N, C-alpha and C positions, 0 to 999 in steps of 0.2 A: 738783198743779200741776207742770209742768215748765218749764224755761227757755225752751222754744219758745213757750209761751203768754204770755210776759211782755210782749212788745212791745205787743199790744192793750191790756194793762193800763196800761202807761206812757202810751199815747195817752189813755186815759180819764182818768188822773190829771191830765194836762196840760190837759184841757178841762173840769175840774170847775167846777160852778157851781150855780145853783139848780135844783131838780128839779121836774118837772111831775107827779110821782107823788103822789097824795093818799093819806094813811094815817090810821088810827085806832090809833096805837101804844099799847102797854100801859104805863100809868104804873108807875114803879118800885115803888110801894107795893102794886101788884097782881101783880107778876111771879111771885110764889110761889103765887098763888091762882087763876090762870086755868085753864080746862079746855080739852081738845081733844076734839072729837066727843062732848062731854058727859061726859068721863071725866077722871080725874086719875092714871091708872095706865098710860098708854101711853108714857111717856117718863121719863127721869131726867136730871138734870144730870150731865155727864160728869166734873165735878170736885167732886162732892158730898162733903162731909166728914161723918163720923159714921155712915155706913151700916154695918150689920153683916149677916152672912149670915142671921141670924134675921129681921131686918127685911125682907130681900128675899124669903125663902122663905115668910114668914107671909102674904104677899099672895096666895099661890096656893092655900092651903087644905091639904088632906090630901095629903102628898107622893106617897104610893103611887098615889093616884088621878090626880093632875095630871101626874106625870112618869113614866108607865109605860115609856117608851122609854129613859130615861136613868138609872134607879135600878138598883143592883146589877149594873152592867156597866162596861166600859171607857169612858173619855171621850176624845174627840178634838176639839180646838178649832182653828178656822181664823181667822187675823187677816189681813185684806187692806188694804194701804195705798193712799194716793193715788199719783198719778203721771201723770194725764192720759193721753196716748196710749201711755205706757209700760205701761199696764194690759194691753197685748197680751202682755207677758211673763207675767203671772200667768195669763191665759187659756190661753196655750200650755202653761204648767207643769201646769195642771189636766188638759188634754187628754193630755199625755204621761204623767202620773201615772195616769190611768185606763187607758191602754194598757199600762202596766207592771203593772197588776193589783194594786197595793199601796195604792190610795187608799181610806181608810176612810169610813164615814158620820160626818159631823161632828155632835157634840152641840150645838155653838154656832158660828155664823159671825158675824164682825163686819166691817164695811167702811166705809171713808172715801173720799169722792170717787170716783175711778175704781174703787177697791176696793168701794164700795157698789154700783156697776153690775155688778160681777162676782158679788157676794155671793149674790143670790137663786138664781142658776143653780148656783153651787158648793154651796149649801145643799141644793138639790133633787137633786143627784147627777149621775152621769156621763151619763145620758141627755140632759142639757141642755148637754153640751159643744158640740154643733153650733150651739147658740144663741150661746154665747160666741164661737165661731169667726166666726160671721156678724157679730157686733157689732164685733169687733176686727180684721176683715180686709176689711170692705166699707163700713163707715160712715166717711165723710170729713167734712171741715169743713162741706160743704153739707148734710149730714144732721143737723148739730148746731146751726148758727146761720147767720143772714144778717147782714151788717154794716149797721147803720143809717146813714142819711144823715149827712154831717158836720154839717149844721145842727142835726139833732135831738140831737146829742151834748152840746150846751150845757145841755140840760135833762133828758136821759135818765139812767137809773140804770145803764147799761152800754153798751159798744160794740156788742154783738151782740143780736139778737132770737132767742130760743131756741124759736120756734114749731116748727121742724123737729125739734128735740131732743125736745120734748113728744110729737110724733107717733111718733118712734122708740121712746120709752119705752113708750107705749101699745101699740105693735105687739108688742114683746117681752115686756112685763109685762102680758099680756092676762088676762082673767078666769080662764081655765083655769089659768094659772100661779099666780095669786094664790089660787085655790081649793086648789091643791096646797100652798102655803105655809101656809094656814089649817089644813089637815089635819095638818101636822107640829106645829103648836102643840098640838093635842090629844094628841099623843104626848109632849109635854114638851120638844121641841127648840126652840132660840131663834135667830132671825135678827135682828141688831141693826145699825143703820147710824147714822152720826154726821153731824150738821150743826153749824153755828155760829150761835147766836143773837147776831146782831150788835148788837142793842140792849143785851143784857146783857154781850156780849163773852165768852161762855162756851160750852163744848161741850155739846151735847145728844145723848143716846143714845135712839134710837127703837126700840121693840120692834115690829118689822114683823109678826112672827108673831101677836102679840096683837091688833094693829090689824086684821089680815086676818081673824082669827077673831071679831072683836067683833060681827059681825052688823049693824053700822051701814050704812045704805044709801049713805053717802058714803065708806066706808072705802077702797074700791079707788082711786077718783080721788085721794083724799088721799095714799095710799101712793105713787102715781106722782109726785105733787108733791114728796114728800120725797126721792125719788131725784133729781129735778131739782135740789132745793135742795142735796143733798149734793155735787153736782158743779158747783155754780154758782160758777165762778171769778170772784171779785170784779173788777169792771171789764170783763171780757170778757162774762160772762153776767149777766143781771139777777138780783137776789135773788128769793127766793120769799117772798111775804107770807103767812105761815101764819095762817089764821083761828082765833081763840080766843074764849072767852067769859069775861067777868068774873063775880064772885060773884053778881051780880043778873041774869046772862044777857045783859049788854050786849056787842055784837059789837066786837072789837078785832083787831089783827093784830100779829104778831112778824116781824121781818125776819131771814130765815135764808139763809146762804150756805154755800159749800164747807166741809165739816168739816175740811179740811186747814188752815184758818186757825188752828185751835186745837190740832190734833193730826194727825200723819200716819198714825197707827194707834192702836187701842185694844183692850183686852181687858176690863178691869173697873177701877173706881176703885181706886187704889193702897192706900187704907186698908182695903179689904176683905180679911179673912183667908180666902183661897180654900181653904186647907186645911180650914177648917171647913165650907165648902160641900161639899167632897169627902167629908167625914165624914158630913154630914147626908144626902147622897144615896147613901151606901154605895158609892162608886166602887171598882171592882175594878182592882188594879194601879196603875201610875203614869200619870196623865193626860199626854197629849201636846198641846202647843200648837204648831201649824204657823204660821209667820209668813212671808208673801210680801210683800216690799218691792218695789213696782213702780217701782224707780228704782235708781240707783247709790248706794252709801254711801261709796265712796272718792272723793276729789276728783281730777279730771284737771287737769293744768297747762294753763293757757290764757292767753296774752298778751292783755291787755285794751286795746282801743283807747281813746284819751283823749277819749271823747265820752259824753254823758249816757246814751244808749241802752245802750251797751256796759257802762258802769260800773254803772248801775242794774240791768241784767239780770243781770250777774255777781253783784252783791251780793244781790239777792233770791233768785237760784238757790242761792247758798251758804247763805243763811238756811234755805231749805226743806230742803236736803240735811242740814244739821247738826241741824235740828229732828227729821228722821226718824231720824238716828243716835241722838239723845237718847232718842227713844221706844223704840228697840230696846234700848238699855242699861237703860231703866226696866223693860221686860218681862223682860229677862234677870235683873235683880235680883229681881223679884217671883216669877218662876218658881222661882228657887232658894229663896226664902223659903217659898213655899207648896208645894214639892216637886212641881213640874210639870216634865216633860221638855219642852224647847223646841228645835224644829228650824226654822232660818231659811234663807231664800234671798233673793237680790237679784240685780240685773243686775251682773255683774262689771265692773270699770272697764275691762278689756281686751276686753270682749265685742265680737265683730266682727259688726256689722250693716251690711253694705256697700251702703247705699242712700242716694242723695242725697235730701234732704228739700226738697220744693217748697212745702209749706204746713203750717200747724198741723193735727194729726190727719191726717197724710199716710198714705194707705192702703198704699202700697208699703212704707213704713217699718214700719207695724204688722204687715203680713204677714210681713216678714222677722223682726221681733222675736218674733212669735207662734211661728214655726217654731223660732227659737232657744230659746225657753222650753220648747217641746215636746221638742226633742232633748236639752236639759239634763235634763229630768225622766226621760228614758229612759236617761240615763247614770248613773254612780255618783258624780256630782259636784254634785248638786243641793243637799243639805242641809248646813247648818253648825250645830254646837253650840259656842257660845262661840268662834267663829272656826275651829274644827277641822272639816275636811271629813270626813263619815262616809258609809257606805252606808246607804240607807234601812232595810234590814232589821236593822241593828245595834240593840242594846238598851242603849246607853251611857247612863249617868246624867249629867245636866247638871252 
């Protein structure tokens, strides 16, 4: 979420009332026992306590058979944050990185919100860079949502109707693309995206590769709904009501919204000793985690007008920015603990994107930011380790 998306959210909050949406919500007593697509191994709580590497890996079976592409070799992880239209920066970075000829194949890719929309194409490799360019330079507000009538807002669950967004997701995440993602699961690579289960108030991590390879006839439409959920900015976009089944097969639903509500970026639950995962998979050399923050991390001074819109917008924007900074520090700590090299990039506070913004998801702004990210990746100023700028080819330890 970015500060430019906050005004519709404030409107929604001001008009809150009874909803006309009918639900069959999961009772708290069943929240740990419901299944998705008939399975209980397609997702994890993002804040789960007590998970060990052995618990994770034993679900897969014989490691040599299940992870042929990630055992006994180097590991490269990519973490993509939220940021709404600022996701154009990450898309541009990936394009420039490909052009520079230094972009690796990622062992695992994770994404939140706009980062989730980038994630499948970053996961599949450089040949999908044109898809990312199309998404972040041609899709504007009209391709994502239409504004509902003012009268309907008194009972609606959001300001916008995301029917156009659903169509855009289906166009870019077509069956051929999802077939390619399923094939990578059979090699052992992982694509994970995050949503927020608003009923539970907790982050959820979805294993998109496993869902794609599940063979379930409803897997592909379900995956598309998860990408819609991961970017469902509360108030602006309606929640996604994820269908689940109770222990006796009874149909129920969970309310899922933007993963950025609970985290701006994620890698793995902090209680997991990833160094043990590295040992079990016999990873060669020092793994590298690349973190792309689709936003600024430094604060820009801004005189705030004494009105509700300005005060609330600046307050929520500051909360989002500082949440993202906290997530970066958490990953810096975990990378040092688990002996992972971490390289981070974000939009510099003094980045010059000289475009006037006329609307949310303004395509002129996104084109300029995409080009800025691309040029930055082609320079020697892209990556930072603990705040120190380095050349991509250097082999510094974090």
